[in-house]
C-alpha positions in Angstrom: 27.3 -20.4 -35.0 30.3 -19.0 -33.0 33.8 -20.1 -33.3 35.9 -21.3 -30.3 37.4 -17.9 -29.6 34.1 -16.0 -29.6 32.5 -18.6 -27.4 35.3 -18.4 -24.8 35.2 -14.6 -24.8 31.4 -14.6 -24.3 31.8 -17.2 -21.5 34.4 -15.2 -19.7 32.3 -12.0 -20.0 29.3 -13.7 -18.6 31.3 -15.2 -15.8 32.6 -11.8 -14.9 29.1 -10.4 -14.9 27.9 -13.2 -12.6 30.9 -12.5 -10.2 30.2 -8.8 -10.2 26.5 -9.4 -9.4 27.4 -11.8 -6.6 29.7 -9.1 -5.1 27.0 -6.4 -5.4 24.4 -8.8 -3.9 26.7 -9.4 -0.8 26.9 -5.7 -0.2 23.6 -4.8 1.4 22.3 -1.2 1.1 22.2 0.9 4.3 19.0 0.6 6.3 16.2 2.6 4.9 17.6 2.7 1.3 16.5 0.7 -1.6 18.8 -0.9 -4.2 18.0 0.7 -7.5 19.8 -1.9 -9.7 18.2 -5.3 -10.2 21.0 -7.6 -9.2 19.3 -11.0 -9.2 17.6 -10.8 -12.6 20.9 -9.7 -14.2 22.7 -12.5 -12.4 20.1 -15.1 -13.6 20.4 -13.9 -17.3 24.2 -14.0 -17.1 24.1 -17.5 -15.5 21.9 -18.7 -18.4 24.4 -17.3 -20.9 27.2 -19.2 -19.0 25.2 -22.4 -19.2 24.5 -22.0 -22.9 28.1 -21.1 -23.7 29.4 -24.1 -21.8 27.1 -26.3 -23.8 28.3 -24.7 -27.0 31.9 -25.1 -25.9 31.4 -28.8 -25.3 29.9 -29.2 -28.7 32.8 -27.3 -30.3 35.5 -29.2 -28.5 33.9 -32.7 -29.1 32.8 -32.0 -32.6 29.3 -33.4 -31.9 26.5 -30.9 -31.9 23.8 -31.3 -29.2 20.7 -32.9 -30.5 17.3 -32.5 -28.8 14.9 -35.2 -27.9 13.6 -35.3 -31.5 10.4 -37.0 -32.4 
């Protein structure tokens, strides 16, 4: 699927997005104003990408692809 370099780049980008969303989530909007950017859903999608890239990185480094619970 992806080679090692591409996997690490995608992993780093997703980690940066998660970190940016955490910082944006810590900053609360002033009273009476509504945040117009959906921080939590973006953070959840980026965290999912991080988990998938970590799993792919492990399979690339070990040389054994993940196998599901096949029937």
